[in-house]
PyMOL Python script that loads the backbone (N, CA, C, O; Angstrom):
from pymol import cmd

cmd.read_pdbstr("""\
ATOM      1  N   MET A   1       0.904  -1.134   0.064  1.00  0.00           N
ATOM      2  CA  MET A   1      -0.017   0.090  -0.120  1.00  0.00           C
ATOM      3  C   MET A   1       0.857   1.385  -0.057  1.00  0.00           C
ATOM      4  O   MET A   1       1.845   1.555   0.658  1.00  0.00           O
ATOM      5  N   SER A   2       0.448   2.037  -0.712  1.00  0.00           N
ATOM      6  CA  SER A   2       1.207   3.489  -0.738  1.00  0.00           C
ATOM      7  C   SER A   2       0.302   4.670  -0.918  1.00  0.00           C
ATOM      8  O   SER A   2      -0.869   4.512  -1.261  1.00  0.00           O
ATOM      9  N   PHE A   3       0.773   5.741  -0.715  1.00  0.00           N
ATOM     10  CA  PHE A   3      -0.006   7.110  -0.695  1.00  0.00           C
ATOM     11  C   PHE A   3       0.532   7.907  -1.833  1.00  0.00           C
ATOM     12  O   PHE A   3       1.754   8.050  -1.877  1.00  0.00           O
ATOM     13  N   THR A   4      -0.183   8.429  -2.731  1.00  0.00           N
ATOM     14  CA  THR A   4       0.506   9.197  -4.009  1.00  0.00           C
ATOM     15  C   THR A   4      -0.216  10.436  -4.005  1.00  0.00           C
ATOM     16  O   THR A   4      -1.259  10.557  -3.363  1.00  0.00           O
ATOM     17  N   SER A   5       0.332  11.457  -4.758  1.00  0.00           N
ATOM     18  CA  SER A   5      -0.057  12.680  -4.956  1.00  0.00           C
ATOM     19  C   SER A   5       0.462  13.230  -6.291  1.00  0.00           C
ATOM     20  O   SER A   5       1.583  12.890  -6.669  1.00  0.00           O
ATOM     21  N   THR A   6      -0.226  13.991  -6.964  1.00  0.00           N
ATOM     22  CA  THR A   6       0.341  14.536  -8.170  1.00  0.00           C
ATOM     23  C   THR A   6      -0.025  15.977  -8.319  1.00  0.00           C
ATOM     24  O   THR A   6      -1.207  16.322  -8.346  1.00  0.00           O
ATOM     25  N   SER A   7       1.080  16.927  -8.428  1.00  0.00           N
ATOM     26  CA  SER A   7       0.778  18.402  -8.634  1.00  0.00           C
ATOM     27  C   SER A   7       1.168  18.700 -10.056  1.00  0.00           C
ATOM     28  O   SER A   7       2.233  18.277 -10.506  1.00  0.00           O
ATOM     29  N   ILE A   8       0.301  19.445 -10.802  1.00  0.00           N
ATOM     30  CA  ILE A   8       0.472  19.956 -12.183  1.00  0.00           C
ATOM     31  C   ILE A   8       0.933  21.400 -11.786  1.00  0.00           C
ATOM     32  O   ILE A   8       0.275  22.089 -11.006  1.00  0.00           O
ATOM     33  N   LEU A   9       2.131  21.828 -12.382  1.00  0.00           N
ATOM     34  CA  LEU A   9       2.560  23.231 -12.088  1.00  0.00           C
ATOM     35  C   LEU A   9       1.957  24.230 -13.130  1.00  0.00           C
ATOM     36  O   LEU A   9       1.744  23.865 -14.286  1.00  0.00           O
ATOM     37  N   PRO A  10       1.710  25.382 -12.737  1.00  0.00           N
ATOM     38  CA  PRO A  10       1.136  26.300 -13.866  1.00  0.00           C
ATOM     39  C   PRO A  10       2.439  26.639 -14.776  1.00  0.00           C
ATOM     40  O   PRO A  10       3.637  26.502 -14.525  1.00  0.00           O
ATOM     41  N   ASP A  11       1.845  27.074 -15.792  1.00  0.00           N
ATOM     42  CA  ASP A  11       2.512  27.270 -17.170  1.00  0.00           C
ATOM     43  C   ASP A  11       3.808  28.239 -16.804  1.00  0.00           C
ATOM     44  O   ASP A  11       4.911  27.976 -17.285  1.00  0.00           O
ATOM     45  N   ASP A  12       3.665  29.069 -16.162  1.00  0.00           N
ATOM     46  CA  ASP A  12       4.716  29.948 -15.700  1.00  0.00           C
ATOM     47  C   ASP A  12       5.849  29.439 -14.665  1.00  0.00           C
ATOM     48  O   ASP A  12       6.820  30.122 -14.340  1.00  0.00           O
ATOM     49  N   ALA A  13       5.596  28.226 -14.230  1.00  0.00           N
ATOM     50  CA  ALA A  13       6.445  27.564 -13.267  1.00  0.00           C
ATOM     51  C   ALA A  13       7.847  27.584 -13.780  1.00  0.00           C
ATOM     52  O   ALA A  13       8.060  27.467 -14.987  1.00  0.00           O
ATOM     53  N   SER A  14       8.767  27.721 -12.955  1.00  0.00           N
ATOM     54  CA  SER A  14      10.321  27.548 -13.392  1.00  0.00           C
ATOM     55  C   SER A  14      10.911  26.123 -12.852  1.00  0.00           C
ATOM     56  O   SER A  14      10.843  25.809 -11.663  1.00  0.00           O
ATOM     57  N   TYR A  15      11.429  25.391 -13.739  1.00  0.00           N
ATOM     58  CA  TYR A  15      11.952  24.235 -13.360  1.00  0.00           C
ATOM     59  C   TYR A  15      13.143  24.331 -12.406  1.00  0.00           C
ATOM     60  O   TYR A  15      13.334  23.461 -11.556  1.00  0.00           O
ATOM     61  N   ASN A  16      13.969  25.422 -12.555  1.00  0.00           N
ATOM     62  CA  ASN A  16      15.055  25.539 -11.788  1.00  0.00           C
ATOM     63  C   ASN A  16      14.645  26.032 -10.477  1.00  0.00           C
ATOM     64  O   ASN A  16      15.387  25.691  -9.556  1.00  0.00           O
ATOM     65  N   LYS A  17      13.518  26.840 -10.143  1.00  0.00           N
ATOM     66  CA  LYS A  17      12.990  27.204  -8.868  1.00  0.00           C
ATOM     67  C   LYS A  17      12.368  25.989  -8.086  1.00  0.00           C
ATOM     68  O   LYS A  17      12.345  25.941  -6.856  1.00  0.00           O
ATOM     69  N   LEU A  18      11.817  24.917  -8.992  1.00  0.00           N
ATOM     70  CA  LEU A  18      11.444  23.912  -8.359  1.00  0.00           C
ATOM     71  C   LEU A  18      12.548  23.028  -7.890  1.00  0.00           C
ATOM     72  O   LEU A  18      12.345  22.333  -6.894  1.00  0.00           O
ATOM     73  N   ILE A  19      13.592  22.987  -8.448  1.00  0.00           N
ATOM     74  CA  ILE A  19      14.812  22.122  -8.254  1.00  0.00           C
ATOM     75  C   ILE A  19      15.158  22.561  -6.840  1.00  0.00           C
ATOM     76  O   ILE A  19      15.211  21.791  -5.882  1.00  0.00           O
ATOM     77  N   ASN A  20      15.415  24.027  -6.791  1.00  0.00           N
ATOM     78  CA  ASN A  20      15.846  24.768  -5.560  1.00  0.00           C
ATOM     79  C   ASN A  20      14.885  24.358  -4.389  1.00  0.00           C
ATOM     80  O   ASN A  20      15.285  23.972  -3.291  1.00  0.00           O
ATOM     81  N   LEU A  21      13.770  24.468  -4.698  1.00  0.00           N
ATOM     82  CA  LEU A  21      12.750  24.303  -3.443  1.00  0.00           C
ATOM     83  C   LEU A  21      12.961  22.693  -2.916  1.00  0.00           C
ATOM     84  O   LEU A  21      13.068  22.407  -1.723  1.00  0.00           O
ATOM     85  N   ILE A  22      12.997  21.803  -3.902  1.00  0.00           N
ATOM     86  CA  ILE A  22      13.147  20.352  -3.581  1.00  0.00           C
ATOM     87  C   ILE A  22      14.586  20.282  -2.706  1.00  0.00           C
ATOM     88  O   ILE A  22      14.671  19.656  -1.649  1.00  0.00           O
ATOM     89  N   ASP A  23      15.515  20.899  -3.212  1.00  0.00           N
ATOM     90  CA  ASP A  23      16.684  20.858  -2.388  1.00  0.00           C
ATOM     91  C   ASP A  23      16.526  21.425  -1.024  1.00  0.00           C
ATOM     92  O   ASP A  23      16.948  20.855  -0.018  1.00  0.00           O
ATOM     93  N   LEU A  24      15.903  22.566  -1.023  1.00  0.00           N
ATOM     94  CA  LEU A  24      15.768  23.266   0.261  1.00  0.00           C
ATOM     95  C   LEU A  24      14.891  22.390   1.378  1.00  0.00           C
ATOM     96  O   LEU A  24      15.099  22.548   2.581  1.00  0.00           O
ATOM     97  N   LEU A  25      14.049  21.603   0.956  1.00  0.00           N
ATOM     98  CA  LEU A  25      13.154  20.643   1.712  1.00  0.00           C
ATOM     99  C   LEU A  25      14.005  19.340   2.039  1.00  0.00           C
ATOM    100  O   LEU A  25      13.449  18.423   2.645  1.00  0.00           O
ATOM    101  N   GLY A  26      15.293  19.233   1.668  1.00  0.00           N
ATOM    102  CA  GLY A  26      16.002  18.096   1.941  1.00  0.00           C
ATOM    103  C   GLY A  26      15.950  16.775   1.026  1.00  0.00           C
ATOM    104  O   GLY A  26      16.442  15.690   1.333  1.00  0.00           O
ATOM    105  N   TYR A  27      15.381  17.026   0.053  1.00  0.00           N
ATOM    106  CA  TYR A  27      15.369  15.713  -0.905  1.00  0.00           C
ATOM    107  C   TYR A  27      16.729  15.454  -1.314  1.00  0.00           C
ATOM    108  O   TYR A  27      17.561  16.360  -1.256  1.00  0.00           O
ATOM    109  N   THR A  28      17.026  14.312  -1.718  1.00  0.00           N
ATOM    110  CA  THR A  28      18.224  13.864  -2.180  1.00  0.00           C
ATOM    111  C   THR A  28      18.122  13.340  -3.804  1.00  0.00           C
ATOM    112  O   THR A  28      17.394  12.393  -4.102  1.00  0.00           O
ATOM    113  N   LYS A  29      18.762  13.911  -4.596  1.00  0.00           N
ATOM    114  CA  LYS A  29      18.567  13.437  -6.013  1.00  0.00           C
ATOM    115  C   LYS A  29      18.944  11.879  -6.153  1.00  0.00           C
ATOM    116  O   LYS A  29      19.939  11.455  -5.564  1.00  0.00           O
ATOM    117  N   GLN A  30      18.194  11.081  -6.889  1.00  0.00           N
ATOM    118  CA  GLN A  30      18.409   9.839  -7.137  1.00  0.00           C
ATOM    119  C   GLN A  30      18.833   9.599  -8.631  1.00  0.00           C
ATOM    120  O   GLN A  30      18.416  10.356  -9.508  1.00  0.00           O
ATOM    121  N   ARG A  31      19.554   8.681  -8.878  1.00  0.00           N
ATOM    122  CA  ARG A  31      19.929   8.071 -10.250  1.00  0.00           C
ATOM    123  C   ARG A  31      18.751   7.486 -10.900  1.00  0.00           C
ATOM    124  O   ARG A  31      18.099   6.683 -10.232  1.00  0.00           O
ATOM    125  N   ASN A  32      18.351   7.773 -12.165  1.00  0.00           N
ATOM    126  CA  ASN A  32      17.243   7.042 -12.836  1.00  0.00           C
ATOM    127  C   ASN A  32      17.707   5.812 -13.339  1.00  0.00           C
ATOM    128  O   ASN A  32      18.386   5.869 -14.364  1.00  0.00           O
ATOM    129  N   GLU A  33      17.473   4.646 -12.806  1.00  0.00           N
ATOM    130  CA  GLU A  33      17.940   3.453 -13.278  1.00  0.00           C
ATOM    131  C   GLU A  33      17.255   3.032 -14.663  1.00  0.00           C
ATOM    132  O   GLU A  33      17.924   2.497 -15.547  1.00  0.00           O
ATOM    133  N   PHE A  34      15.984   3.281 -14.800  1.00  0.00           N
ATOM    134  CA  PHE A  34      15.306   3.040 -16.098  1.00  0.00           C
ATOM    135  C   PHE A  34      14.771   4.262 -16.753  1.00  0.00           C
ATOM    136  O   PHE A  34      14.263   5.198 -16.136  1.00  0.00           O
ATOM    137  N   LYS A  35      14.931   4.188 -18.177  1.00  0.00           N
ATOM    138  CA  LYS A  35      14.315   5.375 -19.003  1.00  0.00           C
ATOM    139  C   LYS A  35      12.830   5.360 -18.812  1.00  0.00           C
ATOM    140  O   LYS A  35      12.254   4.281 -18.950  1.00  0.00           O
ATOM    141  N   THR A  36      12.155   6.412 -18.516  1.00  0.00           N
ATOM    142  CA  THR A  36      10.814   6.660 -18.407  1.00  0.00           C
ATOM    143  C   THR A  36      10.555   8.010 -19.290  1.00  0.00           C
ATOM    144  O   THR A  36      11.078   9.113 -19.132  1.00  0.00           O
ATOM    145  N   GLU A  37       9.752   7.668 -20.108  1.00  0.00           N
ATOM    146  CA  GLU A  37       9.356   8.727 -20.942  1.00  0.00           C
ATOM    147  C   GLU A  37       8.776  10.032 -20.080  1.00  0.00           C
ATOM    148  O   GLU A  37       7.861   9.925 -19.264  1.00  0.00           O
ATOM    149  N   GLY A  38       9.433  11.237 -20.384  1.00  0.00           N
ATOM    150  CA  GLY A  38       8.921  12.315 -19.678  1.00  0.00           C
ATOM    151  C   GLY A  38       9.514  12.609 -18.499  1.00  0.00           C
ATOM    152  O   GLY A  38       9.448  13.749 -18.038  1.00  0.00           O
ATOM    153  N   LEU A  39      10.221  11.523 -17.821  1.00  0.00           N
ATOM    154  CA  LEU A  39      10.848  11.643 -16.329  1.00  0.00           C
ATOM    155  C   LEU A  39      12.126  12.595 -16.600  1.00  0.00           C
ATOM    156  O   LEU A  39      13.015  12.262 -17.383  1.00  0.00           O
ATOM    157  N   LEU A  40      12.135  13.857 -15.853  1.00  0.00           N
ATOM    158  CA  LEU A  40      13.322  14.720 -15.709  1.00  0.00           C
ATOM    159  C   LEU A  40      14.089  14.442 -14.718  1.00  0.00           C
ATOM    160  O   LEU A  40      15.291  14.581 -14.944  1.00  0.00           O
ATOM    161  N   ALA A  41      13.721  14.016 -13.459  1.00  0.00           N
ATOM    162  CA  ALA A  41      14.413  13.737 -12.152  1.00  0.00           C
ATOM    163  C   ALA A  41      13.812  13.160 -11.292  1.00  0.00           C
ATOM    164  O   ALA A  41      12.596  13.332 -11.213  1.00  0.00           O
ATOM    165  N   SER A  42      14.428  12.374 -10.463  1.00  0.00           N
ATOM    166  CA  SER A  42      13.745  11.688  -9.241  1.00  0.00           C
ATOM    167  C   SER A  42      14.526  11.986  -7.976  1.00  0.00           C
ATOM    168  O   SER A  42      15.751  12.100  -7.975  1.00  0.00           O
ATOM    169  N   TYR A  43      13.788  12.104  -6.935  1.00  0.00           N
ATOM    170  CA  TYR A  43      14.318  12.446  -5.550  1.00  0.00           C
ATOM    171  C   TYR A  43      13.673  11.576  -4.644  1.00  0.00           C
ATOM    172  O   TYR A  43      12.704  10.884  -4.956  1.00  0.00           O
ATOM    173  N   PHE A  44      14.342  11.609  -3.217  1.00  0.00           N
ATOM    174  CA  PHE A  44      13.944  10.798  -2.350  1.00  0.00           C
ATOM    175  C   PHE A  44      14.144  11.643  -0.868  1.00  0.00           C
ATOM    176  O   PHE A  44      15.166  12.309  -0.698  1.00  0.00           O
ATOM    177  N   TRP A  45      13.224  11.573   0.051  1.00  0.00           N
ATOM    178  CA  TRP A  45      13.393  12.358   1.300  1.00  0.00           C
ATOM    179  C   TRP A  45      13.229  11.349   2.300  1.00  0.00           C
ATOM    180  O   TRP A  45      12.339  10.508   2.164  1.00  0.00           O
ATOM    181  N   TYR A  46      14.081  11.342   3.405  1.00  0.00           N
ATOM    182  CA  TYR A  46      14.216  10.426   4.514  1.00  0.00           C
ATOM    183  C   TYR A  46      14.701  11.085   5.642  1.00  0.00           C
ATOM    184  O   TYR A  46      15.756  11.716   5.561  1.00  0.00           O
ATOM    185  N   GLN A  47      14.048  11.022   6.725  1.00  0.00           N
ATOM    186  CA  GLN A  47      14.515  11.483   8.030  1.00  0.00           C
ATOM    187  C   GLN A  47      14.079  10.787   9.209  1.00  0.00           C
ATOM    188  O   GLN A  47      12.971  11.001   9.700  1.00  0.00           O
ATOM    189  N   HIS A  48      14.961   9.903   9.724  1.00  0.00           N
ATOM    190  CA  HIS A  48      14.596   9.051  10.980  1.00  0.00           C
ATOM    191  C   HIS A  48      14.461   9.753  12.249  1.00  0.00           C
ATOM    192  O   HIS A  48      13.819   9.307  13.200  1.00  0.00           O
ATOM    193  N   LYS A  49      15.124  10.934  12.237  1.00  0.00           N
ATOM    194  CA  LYS A  49      15.204  11.609  13.583  1.00  0.00           C
ATOM    195  C   LYS A  49      13.899  11.957  13.971  1.00  0.00           C
ATOM    196  O   LYS A  49      13.193  12.400  13.065  1.00  0.00           O
ATOM    197  N   ASN A  50      13.355  11.858  15.197  1.00  0.00           N
ATOM    198  CA  ASN A  50      12.149  12.447  15.791  1.00  0.00           C
ATOM    199  C   ASN A  50      11.036  11.770  15.224  1.00  0.00           C
ATOM    200  O   ASN A  50       9.923  12.296  15.188  1.00  0.00           O
ATOM    201  N   TYR A  51      11.289  10.548  14.747  1.00  0.00           N
ATOM    202  CA  TYR A  51      10.164   9.746  14.062  1.00  0.00           C
ATOM    203  C   TYR A  51       9.484  10.408  12.826  1.00  0.00           C
ATOM    204  O   TYR A  51       8.352  10.077  12.476  1.00  0.00           O
ATOM    205  N   ARG A  52      10.235  11.379  12.161  1.00  0.00           N
ATOM    206  CA  ARG A  52       9.500  12.216  11.053  1.00  0.00           C
ATOM    207  C   ARG A  52       9.344  11.222   9.905  1.00  0.00           C
ATOM    208  O   ARG A  52       8.351  11.417   9.205  1.00  0.00           O
ATOM    209  N   SER A  53      10.159  10.155   9.561  1.00  0.00           N
ATOM    210  CA  SER A  53       9.940   9.230   8.523  1.00  0.00           C
ATOM    211  C   SER A  53      10.536   7.970   8.855  1.00  0.00           C
ATOM    212  O   SER A  53      11.610   7.960   9.456  1.00  0.00           O
ATOM    213  N   TYR A  54       9.924   6.844   8.511  1.00  0.00           N
ATOM    214  CA  TYR A  54      10.734   5.562   8.554  1.00  0.00           C
ATOM    215  C   TYR A  54      10.486   4.714   7.280  1.00  0.00           C
ATOM    216  O   TYR A  54      10.817   3.536   7.144  1.00  0.00           O
ATOM    217  N   VAL A  55       9.843   5.504   6.353  1.00  0.00           N
ATOM    218  CA  VAL A  55       9.565   4.850   4.892  1.00  0.00           C
ATOM    219  C   VAL A  55      10.048   5.970   3.726  1.00  0.00           C
ATOM    220  O   VAL A  55      10.339   5.663   2.571  1.00  0.00           O
ATOM    221  N   GLY A  56      10.065   7.073   4.173  1.00  0.00           N
ATOM    222  CA  GLY A  56      10.484   8.286   3.062  1.00  0.00           C
ATOM    223  C   GLY A  56       9.489   8.552   1.994  1.00  0.00           C
ATOM    224  O   GLY A  56       8.399   7.981   1.960  1.00  0.00           O
ATOM    225  N   VAL A  57       9.870   9.399   1.153  1.00  0.00           N
ATOM    226  CA  VAL A  57       9.003   9.977   0.142  1.00  0.00           C
ATOM    227  C   VAL A  57       9.824   9.911  -1.161  1.00  0.00           C
ATOM    228  O   VAL A  57      10.937  10.428  -1.271  1.00  0.00           O
ATOM    229  N   GLU A  58       9.220   9.267  -2.096  1.00  0.00           N
ATOM    230  CA  GLU A  58       9.860   9.300  -3.453  1.00  0.00           C
ATOM    231  C   GLU A  58       9.068  10.577  -4.226  1.00  0.00           C
ATOM    232  O   GLU A  58       7.878  10.858  -4.083  1.00  0.00           O
ATOM    233  N   LEU A  59       9.892  11.165  -4.947  1.00  0.00           N
ATOM    234  CA  LEU A  59       9.300  12.362  -5.761  1.00  0.00           C
ATOM    235  C   LEU A  59       9.894  12.221  -7.172  1.00  0.00           C
ATOM    236  O   LEU A  59      11.078  11.958  -7.382  1.00  0.00           O
ATOM    237  N   TYR A  60       8.923  12.430  -8.161  1.00  0.00           N
ATOM    238  CA  TYR A  60       9.250  12.331  -9.525  1.00  0.00           C
ATOM    239  C   TYR A  60       8.906  13.666 -10.319  1.00  0.00           C
ATOM    240  O   TYR A  60       7.809  14.179 -10.098  1.00  0.00           O
ATOM    241  N   ILE A  61       9.774  14.262 -11.230  1.00  0.00           N
ATOM    242  CA  ILE A  61       9.304  15.253 -11.876  1.00  0.00           C
ATOM    243  C   ILE A  61       9.343  14.772 -13.340  1.00  0.00           C
ATOM    244  O   ILE A  61      10.247  14.088 -13.820  1.00  0.00           O
ATOM    245  N   TYR A  62       8.054  15.293 -14.104  1.00  0.00           N
ATOM    246  CA  TYR A  62       7.805  15.029 -15.403  1.00  0.00           C
ATOM    247  C   TYR A  62       7.533  16.021 -16.071  1.00  0.00           C
ATOM    248  O   TYR A  62       6.965  16.965 -15.521  1.00  0.00           O
ATOM    249  N   ARG A  63       7.890  16.073 -17.521  1.00  0.00           N
ATOM    250  CA  ARG A  63       7.547  17.061 -18.399  1.00  0.00           C
ATOM    251  C   ARG A  63       6.694  16.284 -19.570  1.00  0.00           C
ATOM    252  O   ARG A  63       7.272  15.400 -20.203  1.00  0.00           O
ATOM    253  N   GLU A  64       5.552  16.552 -19.814  1.00  0.00           N
ATOM    254  CA  GLU A  64       4.721  15.893 -20.997  1.00  0.00           C
ATOM    255  C   GLU A  64       4.019  17.084 -21.516  1.00  0.00           C
ATOM    256  O   GLU A  64       3.267  17.752 -20.807  1.00  0.00           O
ATOM    257  N   ASN A  65       4.285  17.369 -22.853  1.00  0.00           N
ATOM    258  CA  ASN A  65       3.667  18.160 -23.739  1.00  0.00           C
ATOM    259  C   ASN A  65       3.924  19.596 -23.159  1.00  0.00           C
ATOM    260  O   ASN A  65       2.984  20.388 -23.223  1.00  0.00           O
ATOM    261  N   GLY A  66       5.075  19.995 -22.615  1.00  0.00           N
ATOM    262  CA  GLY A  66       5.440  21.195 -21.949  1.00  0.00           C
ATOM    263  C   GLY A  66       4.937  21.441 -20.626  1.00  0.00           C
ATOM    264  O   GLY A  66       5.268  22.463 -20.024  1.00  0.00           O
ATOM    265  N   VAL A  67       4.204  20.634 -20.151  1.00  0.00           N
ATOM    266  CA  VAL A  67       3.441  20.744 -18.777  1.00  0.00           C
ATOM    267  C   VAL A  67       4.417  20.064 -17.704  1.00  0.00           C
ATOM    268  O   VAL A  67       4.812  18.939 -18.010  1.00  0.00           O
ATOM    269  N   ILE A  68       4.826  20.558 -16.574  1.00  0.00           N
ATOM    270  CA  ILE A  68       5.714  19.951 -15.596  1.00  0.00           C
ATOM    271  C   ILE A  68       4.709  19.550 -14.360  1.00  0.00           C
ATOM    272  O   ILE A  68       3.943  20.317 -13.776  1.00  0.00           O
ATOM    273  N   SER A  69       4.905  18.189 -14.118  1.00  0.00           N
ATOM    274  CA  SER A  69       4.139  17.812 -12.975  1.00  0.00           C
ATOM    275  C   SER A  69       5.178  17.096 -11.960  1.00  0.00           C
ATOM    276  O   SER A  69       6.285  16.638 -12.243  1.00  0.00           O
ATOM    277  N   VAL A  70       4.542  17.121 -10.732  1.00  0.00           N
ATOM    278  CA  VAL A  70       5.363  16.381  -9.555  1.00  0.00           C
ATOM    279  C   VAL A  70       4.628  15.476  -9.014  1.00  0.00           C
ATOM    280  O   VAL A  70       3.533  15.791  -8.548  1.00  0.00           O
ATOM    281  N   ASP A  71       5.106  14.124  -8.967  1.00  0.00           N
ATOM    282  CA  ASP A  71       4.454  12.998  -8.255  1.00  0.00           C
ATOM    283  C   ASP A  71       5.303  12.752  -7.073  1.00  0.00           C
ATOM    284  O   ASP A  71       6.533  12.733  -7.115  1.00  0.00           O
ATOM    285  N   THR A  72       4.600  12.568  -6.034  1.00  0.00           N
ATOM    286  CA  THR A  72       5.280  11.938  -4.627  1.00  0.00           C
ATOM    287  C   THR A  72       4.491  10.622  -4.452  1.00  0.00           C
ATOM    288  O   THR A  72       3.332  10.456  -4.830  1.00  0.00           O
ATOM    289  N   ARG A  73       5.300   9.665  -3.803  1.00  0.00           N
ATOM    290  CA  ARG A  73       4.712   8.454  -3.402  1.00  0.00           C
ATOM    291  C   ARG A  73       5.455   8.193  -1.994  1.00  0.00           C
ATOM    292  O   ARG A  73       6.653   8.443  -1.865  1.00  0.00           O
ATOM    293  N   THR A  74       4.701   7.698  -0.997  1.00  0.00           N
ATOM    294  CA  THR A  74       5.115   7.352   0.137  1.00  0.00           C
ATOM    295  C   THR A  74       4.604   5.749   0.423  1.00  0.00           C
ATOM    296  O   THR A  74       3.453   5.418   0.136  1.00  0.00           O
ATOM    297  N   ARG A  75       5.403   4.961   0.911  1.00  0.00           N
ATOM    298  CA  ARG A  75       4.939   3.598   1.052  1.00  0.00           C
ATOM    299  C   ARG A  75       4.129   3.435   2.421  1.00  0.00           C
ATOM    300  O   ARG A  75       4.094   4.369   3.221  1.00  0.00           O
ATOM    301  N   ALA A  76       3.593   2.439   2.625  1.00  0.00           N
ATOM    302  CA  ALA A  76       2.715   2.385   3.803  1.00  0.00           C
ATOM    303  C   ALA A  76       3.478   2.803   4.966  1.00  0.00           C
ATOM    304  O   ALA A  76       4.697   2.634   4.958  1.00  0.00           O
ATOM    305  N   GLY A  77       2.849   3.373   6.048  1.00  0.00           N
ATOM    306  CA  GLY A  77       3.598   4.003   7.149  1.00  0.00           C
ATOM    307  C   GLY A  77       3.806   5.468   7.134  1.00  0.00           C
ATOM    308  O   GLY A  77       4.740   5.968   7.760  1.00  0.00           O
ATOM    309  N   GLU A  78       2.897   6.240   6.379  1.00  0.00           N
ATOM    310  CA  GLU A  78       3.124   7.591   6.321  1.00  0.00           C
ATOM    311  C   GLU A  78       2.852   8.222   7.787  1.00  0.00           C
ATOM    312  O   GLU A  78       1.815   7.992   8.409  1.00  0.00           O
ATOM    313  N   VAL A  79       3.812   8.975   8.229  1.00  0.00           N
ATOM    314  CA  VAL A  79       3.627   9.748   9.573  1.00  0.00           C
ATOM    315  C   VAL A  79       3.717  11.237   9.382  1.00  0.00           C
ATOM    316  O   VAL A  79       4.091  11.681   8.296  1.00  0.00           O
ATOM    317  N   ILE A  80       3.415  11.980  10.313  1.00  0.00           N
ATOM    318  CA  ILE A  80       3.071  13.563  10.292  1.00  0.00           C
ATOM    319  C   ILE A  80       4.268  14.298   9.660  1.00  0.00           C
ATOM    320  O   ILE A  80       4.067  15.321   9.007  1.00  0.00           O
ATOM    321  N   GLY A  81       5.378  13.855   9.819  1.00  0.00           N
ATOM    322  CA  GLY A  81       6.453  14.512   9.260  1.00  0.00           C
ATOM    323  C   GLY A  81       6.441  14.422   7.753  1.00  0.00           C
ATOM    324  O   GLY A  81       6.730  15.400   7.064  1.00  0.00           O
ATOM    325  N   ILE A  82       6.115  13.278   7.251  1.00  0.00           N
ATOM    326  CA  ILE A  82       6.081  13.045   5.701  1.00  0.00           C
ATOM    327  C   ILE A  82       4.795  13.952   5.317  1.00  0.00           C
ATOM    328  O   ILE A  82       4.888  14.631   4.294  1.00  0.00           O
ATOM    329  N   LEU A  83       3.846  13.994   5.920  1.00  0.00           N
ATOM    330  CA  LEU A  83       2.528  14.869   5.588  1.00  0.00           C
ATOM    331  C   LEU A  83       3.007  16.239   5.357  1.00  0.00           C
ATOM    332  O   LEU A  83       2.767  16.854   4.318  1.00  0.00           O
ATOM    333  N   ASN A  84       3.706  16.722   6.368  1.00  0.00           N
ATOM    334  CA  ASN A  84       4.222  18.155   6.321  1.00  0.00           C
ATOM    335  C   ASN A  84       4.817  18.445   5.111  1.00  0.00           C
ATOM    336  O   ASN A  84       4.441  19.345   4.360  1.00  0.00           O
ATOM    337  N   ILE A  85       5.954  17.523   4.864  1.00  0.00           N
ATOM    338  CA  ILE A  85       6.891  17.816   3.772  1.00  0.00           C
ATOM    339  C   ILE A  85       6.176  17.729   2.451  1.00  0.00           C
ATOM    340  O   ILE A  85       6.565  18.432   1.518  1.00  0.00           O
ATOM    341  N   LYS A  86       5.092  16.862   2.300  1.00  0.00           N
ATOM    342  CA  LYS A  86       4.393  16.896   0.941  1.00  0.00           C
ATOM    343  C   LYS A  86       3.591  17.912   1.013  1.00  0.00           C
ATOM    344  O   LYS A  86       3.410  18.449  -0.080  1.00  0.00           O
ATOM    345  N   ILE A  87       2.868  18.526   2.164  1.00  0.00           N
ATOM    346  CA  ILE A  87       2.074  19.606   1.930  1.00  0.00           C
ATOM    347  C   ILE A  87       2.853  20.846   1.558  1.00  0.00           C
ATOM    348  O   ILE A  87       2.354  21.723   0.852  1.00  0.00           O
ATOM    349  N   LYS A  88       4.075  20.909   2.036  1.00  0.00           N
ATOM    350  CA  LYS A  88       4.965  22.125   1.584  1.00  0.00           C
ATOM    351  C   LYS A  88       5.231  22.166   0.154  1.00  0.00           C
ATOM    352  O   LYS A  88       5.260  23.191  -0.527  1.00  0.00           O
ATOM    353  N   LEU A  89       5.431  20.933  -0.265  1.00  0.00           N
ATOM    354  CA  LEU A  89       5.863  20.790  -1.765  1.00  0.00           C
ATOM    355  C   LEU A  89       4.544  21.187  -2.559  1.00  0.00           C
ATOM    356  O   LEU A  89       4.567  21.978  -3.502  1.00  0.00           O
ATOM    357  N   LEU A  90       3.387  20.562  -2.089  1.00  0.00           N
ATOM    358  CA  LEU A  90       2.160  20.798  -2.944  1.00  0.00           C
ATOM    359  C   LEU A  90       1.693  22.147  -2.957  1.00  0.00           C
ATOM    360  O   LEU A  90       0.826  22.437  -3.781  1.00  0.00           O
ATOM    361  N   ASN A  91       2.241  23.240  -1.977  1.00  0.00           N
ATOM    362  CA  ASN A  91       1.789  24.486  -1.913  1.00  0.00           C
ATOM    363  C   ASN A  91       2.929  25.418  -2.761  1.00  0.00           C
ATOM    364  O   ASN A  91       3.243  26.561  -2.430  1.00  0.00           O
ATOM    365  N   ILE A  92       3.440  24.735  -3.843  1.00  0.00           N
ATOM    366  CA  ILE A  92       4.446  25.379  -4.589  1.00  0.00           C
ATOM    367  C   ILE A  92       3.693  26.748  -5.306  1.00  0.00           C
ATOM    368  O   ILE A  92       4.344  27.507  -6.024  1.00  0.00           O
TER     369      ILE A  92
END
""", "prot")
cmd.dss("prot")
cmd.show_as("cartoon", "prot")
cmd.util.cbc("prot")
cmd.orient("prot")
């Protein structure tokens, strides 16, 4: 079981500003093992201190037909720290 969310960014959204925000939130860039059409980058967030996360958050950035979207996925066991980090990202 997992929890997912998708955010479609406005037309005037800047990819570079998105990457800066993701870095500020503490995500770590991951290497893309497989070619996925439209996938620009993937990230992972994990913080075991203070029980903020014990499963982490996967984050994927896609561009399709010029539209940038951000998908997040959390495996079963989502806790309040993960909800907070996802809410911050969704409020871009």
